[in-house]
N, C-alpha and C positions, 0 to 999 in steps of 0.2 A: 481638456477635461478627462480625468482618469476614469476608465471603465472598470469599476471594481466588480469582482465576482458576486459580492454581497453588499447589502446596505451597511453603512457605517455602524448603525445600531447593532448589527449582528456581531461585529468585531468588539464593540463595547461590552456586549453580553459575554463574549468569550473571555475578555480580559477580567471581567468581574468574577467569573468562575475561577480563573487561574489565580487571581489575587486572594480569593477566599481560601483556596487550598494552600497558597503560600503562607497566609496568616496562621492557618492551623499548624503548619510545620515550623513556624518561627523564622521564615525566610524573609529577608529584606530586599534581596535582589535575585532574580532568576536569570541564568545564562542559558539560552536555548541554542543548542547545536544541531538538533535534528532539523533537516531542511524542510520536511513536510510541516513540522511544527512552526517553523519560521513563517512559512506561507500562510498557515492557518491563523497566525496572530496578526500579520502585517499585510498580507496579500502580495508581498514581494515575490516576483516570479522571474527567474533568470538562470541560465546555465553558468553560474559563477561560483558554485560551491566546491570547485576543485582547488580553490584557495580558501584559507580559513574565513569563516563567515558566522556571525552570531547575531542573535536578537537579545537585547537586554530588557527585562521587565522589572522595573523598580516597584516596590510595594506602594509608593505614594504618588507616582507620576501619572498623569492622564494618558500619556501615550508611550509606547515602547520605543526602543532605539534599534535601528538596523546598522550593523557595522560590517563592511566588506571591502573588497578591493576598490580603490578610488575610481577606476574607470567604470565600475559597475554601479556606482552611486547614481549615475544617470538612469539606470534601470529602476532603481528605487523610486526616483521621482516620477517615472512613467507608470509604475505598477502598484506601489504601496499607498495606503491611505494615510499614513502618518505625515506630519508636517515636515517640510524640507530640511529643517535644522536637525531633525532626528534621523536623517539618512546620512551616515557618516562613512567616509572612505579612508582607509589607511593608505599611506603613500606607496608609490610604485617601488621605491627603493627597499621595501620590506617583502617583496614578492620573490619567493624561491631564492633566498640568499642564505649562505652558510653562516654568516656572521650576525644575523638578526632574524627575527621571526615576527609575523603579524601579531601573534599573541603578546609579544613584548609591547607593541604599540597599543593594543587593545587594553592591556593591563594598565598602562600609563594613563590612558583616556579615562578609565574607570576611577583611578586614583584622583585625577584632576577634577572629576565630577563630584568627589567627596564620598564615593561609595566603597573605598578601598578597605574599610574596617568592618564591613557588614557581614551578616550571616548570608552566605551566598549559596544558592542551590544551582547545581550544574548537571546536565544530562551526560552521564558518563558512558552510556552505551550507544551514543550516536555514531552512525557510520563514518562521518567525515571529521570527527574529532580524533586527531592522531595522538599517540602517547607523548610525542615531543611537544605538540601544541598544548596539551593539558599541563605538562610539566612547566612549560614557559609561562603559562598563564598563572599557575599557582606561585611560581617563583616571583612573578611581578606583583603579586598581591599578598605579601607576607603577613599582613595584619587581618586578612579575611578569615572567617570561620566557615569552613567548607562543608557542604551537605550534598549527598547524592539525591538529585531530584529527577532521576530517570523515570520516565513514563508519567510524570505529573500531568503534562499537557496531553499525552496520548489517551489517558483515561477520560479526560474531559471530551476529547474528540470522539470517543466511542459512542456517545449519544448524539445522533444527527438531528439537525434542525430541518424544518420543512424545505427551505431553499437548498440545503445540502442534498436532501433526498431527491429533489428535482434534477440536480446534476447527475446523480447516480442513475436515475431513470434514463436520461439521455445516454449516459455511458453504456447502459445495458443494451440499448438499440444498436450501438456501434459494436458491442461484443457479438450480438446476434449476426450482424452483417459480416463480421470477420469469420465466424464459423460457417456461415452460408457460402462465403467466398471460398473457404478452404474446401468445402464439399464440391464446389464447382471445378476447381483447378487441379486438385490432387488426383492423379491417375498413374497407372504404370508407365514408367519411362520419364515422367516429369521430374526435373531436379528439385530438391528440397528448397534451394535458394530461390528458384523462380516462384515456387508456391508461396514462400515467405514474402517476397516482394509484392505479390498480389494481395496477400492477407493484410500487409501493412498499409497498402493503399486503402483498403476498406476500413481499417481502424482509424485512419486520419480523415478520410473524405467519404465516410459511409453515410453521411446525412447532408442533404442540401440546406438544412436549417441551422446547423451549428458545426463547429470544427471539432475534430478529434485531436487529442494530444498524444505525445509519445507515451508509451506504456512503461511503467516502472520496471517491469520484467519484460524481456523480449518475448515474441511469440515462440511457443514451443510446439513442434510437430515431431512426434516420435514414431518412426516406422519400424516394424519388425522387431528385431532383438534390441534396438535402441530404446524401445518402449519399456524395457525392463529397468531402466534408470530414468528418473523423472526429470533431470535437468540437463540433458545432453543438448548441445547446440546444433543448428543446421549446418550443412555443407553442400557440396555439389553432388552428393549421393542422389541416385535416382530411385524413386519408389518402384517396388517390384510387384509382380503378380501375387495375388493371394496374401497380401500383407494386412495386418491389423495396425491401425494408426491412431495413436492417442494425440489429441489436440488440447493444449491448454492456452487459451487466448483471453483477450480482454478488450474492453473499450474504455476510453478515458475522456471525460469532458471537464474542462477547467480543473484539471488535476485530480478529479474524482474517478476512481477506478471501479469497474464491475468486471468480475472474472466469469468466464464461461468455458468449461471443459466438456468435450464430447469425444466420441470414438467413431471412426469409420472403418469399413472393411472393403478392401479391394478383392473382388472375387468371392468365392464361397466362404461363409463364416464357419470356422472350426467349432465343433461342439463345445469344447472347453471355453471358447470365447463367448459364445451365446449363453451358456449356462452361467458364467461369471457375470455377464452383463445383466441377466435377469436378477441375480442376487443383489447386484449393486443398485439397480433401479428400485428393487423392493426396499433396500436399505435407505435409499434417498427418500422414499415415501415415509419410512419410519422417522427419519430425521425431521422432515417437514411436519409430521404429526406432533413431534415433541417440541418444536420451536414455538414458544409463546411466552409472554411476560410471566415471571415468577419461576420459570424452569432454569435449572442450573446448566452450565455448559457441559459438565460431565454427564448429566442425565441425558442430554441430546446424543452424546457419543455412545452412551450405554444402549440407547434404543437401536442405533446402527449396529453395534457389536452383537446384540442379541440376534439380529437377522442373519448376519453373515456367519456367525457360529453355527446356526442351524443349517447353513449350506456348506459347512466344513471349511470355511475360509477364515483368514486371520489378517489383521492389519495393525502394525505396531505404531505407525505414525499418527499424529492427530488428524482429524477429519475436517478441520475448518478453523477460521480465525477472523477477527474483526478487520474490516476493510473500509477504506474511505479515501481521503486525500493522500496522494502518494508521489514520491520522487524515486528515481533509481537509487539503490538497486532492489527495492522491495516494495510491494503494495500492501503488505500486512501492517496493522497498527501496533503489533507487539503487546496486545492486551488480552482480549478474550481468545481462548483456544478451546476448541471442542475436543477434549481429551480427558482421560481419567485424572481426577485430582483437581481439576479446575472447577471451583465451586462458585464462580461468578454467576450471579443471578441475572438472567436476561431481562432487559428493560426496553420499553417502547423507544424506538429510535436507534437501537443497535442494528448494525448491518454486518452480517457474517457471510464469508465465502466458504461454503461447505464443499470441499473437493474430495471425492471418493475415488482416489486412484488406487488401483490394484496392479502392482508391478511384480510380475511373475518371472519365472525363469525363461528368458528369451522372448517375452512378449508382455504386453500390459494394456490396460484400458483406463480411461478417465471419464468421469461424469461429475459435473459440479453445478451449483446454483448460487447466485448471490441473493441473500434472503434478508428482508427487512422484518424486524420484530415490530408488530403493530400493537395497538391498545388491546385488541381482542385475540390476536394470534400471530400470523405471519403473512407475508406477501413475497412471492418470488419475483424479483425485479427482472431477471432474465427468463424469458419464456420461449423455450425452444424444445422440440421433440428430444426425448432422452434416449430413445432406442438407438442402437448402432445403425449408422447410415451405411447401407450396403451399396457399393458401386461395382457392378459386374462388367 
């Protein structure tokens, strides 16, 4: 018996919304390349996306079709809700060969199904769709009418159901456990890699009631001058005395990610760090005051900017994004962004990760919250002290 993340009725509701949007756009077939979207539609879950893998959503069929490497079709039978004949594997002789490509086989399968002359929507910005793969698919379907359907599914994902929010709550407890563990293990002389190992243990096994999953982004701990750049990876460097350390961590449950960033200080806190932290925390209060149904994404960012400008600070990058089900290399949904110009109106069920990182010259701090938009306002799913954690 397959243990699905959600009831089958939930998947049917998702398909209904997807097909409604397809109908509006005149699409007769949707080719889904985004791995998170594939999981959202079918529940298929496996580390098989290093070879071409698609989900097909025809406008009239009751169930979608998963197509991937033949050896991974067994994973579809174990994890996906769709009927076995809709789990299709391309043959091994198409894997990483110079003279043929899996998309050749997939195109032939679509033609054999009678879908080769349709108006086809395809996600053109998906991480694991290569230029060669797309070119071979188009070449194999010369009678199709192609349409860019990028983010069609993502925008539907942006409004979470109650069962999805339940997973995000669990993910939030794992995120809190990860930050708490970081505060415990990070100290002068400790290697970054050893701290990361302990943090990852908390991310995966931080609850006795449910399992944690691998995070779509790796844990980020930025000590000293490395905190001036937001995406530096760990090494065997050792934390030093009197370092400011920015932490960007997360928890993930059944692929649903909740982010949590905090800052800790080894030794005495420099005045510039404490003053910036006060401004950022005040800015987070302003963000939370602004998050409610009917408010635009850009209005939330404007509330933050008004605060930090009063403190003489400036931040060029966006301060948040929609978050939910996620696979590497990113946990953002690529839809809502809290930044100037994004006029998206927040709706109950939206979940945004607002991350207020200030990366200065030679140091930096980070504070974030995963925020649910409710019917009457908002709820912070991650609940953890925002002040700099000082460890003397």
